[in-house]
C-alpha positions, 0 to 999 in steps of 0.5 A, a space after each residue: 899435716 895434722 889438725 885438731 882442737 886448739 885452745 878453748 875449742 878452736 882449731 890447731 893445724 900443723 904442717 911439716 915439710 921436708 925441705 932444707 929448713 930455715 936458717 937460724 938467722 932467718 927464723 925471726 924474719 920469715 913472716 916479714 913482707 918481701 923477705 925471701 931466700 929464694 932467687 925468684 921468690 916474692 916473699 909474700 906467702 908467709 906474710 899473707 898467711 900471717 895476716 889472714 890467721 891473725 885477722 881471725 884472732 889466731 897465731 902462726 909460728 914456724 920451728 925447725 922440724 926434728 928430722 929436718 925441714 920446718 914445722 908450721 903451726 897455726 891456731 884459730 879460736 872457735 867461731 862466734 856463732 853470733 857473728 857468722 852469716 847464715 850459710 
């Protein structure tokens, strides 16, 4: 996993797994609610991840990894200091 600055000072996180990868026909659907290729899967994990990332103004994507598996990358914009609660 790597992370670093995204566009405009935000953050970008990349995670690559070593699994079987995503079939070409399934690539467009992996973020849809209830879509799964696992026999006991619910198909909600990536849909929830996308919802969380996008609700914070970010973007998430999946692509085949060069050595096999899948690379997931999400980006988030910088926080607006005026919108943060005191910590």
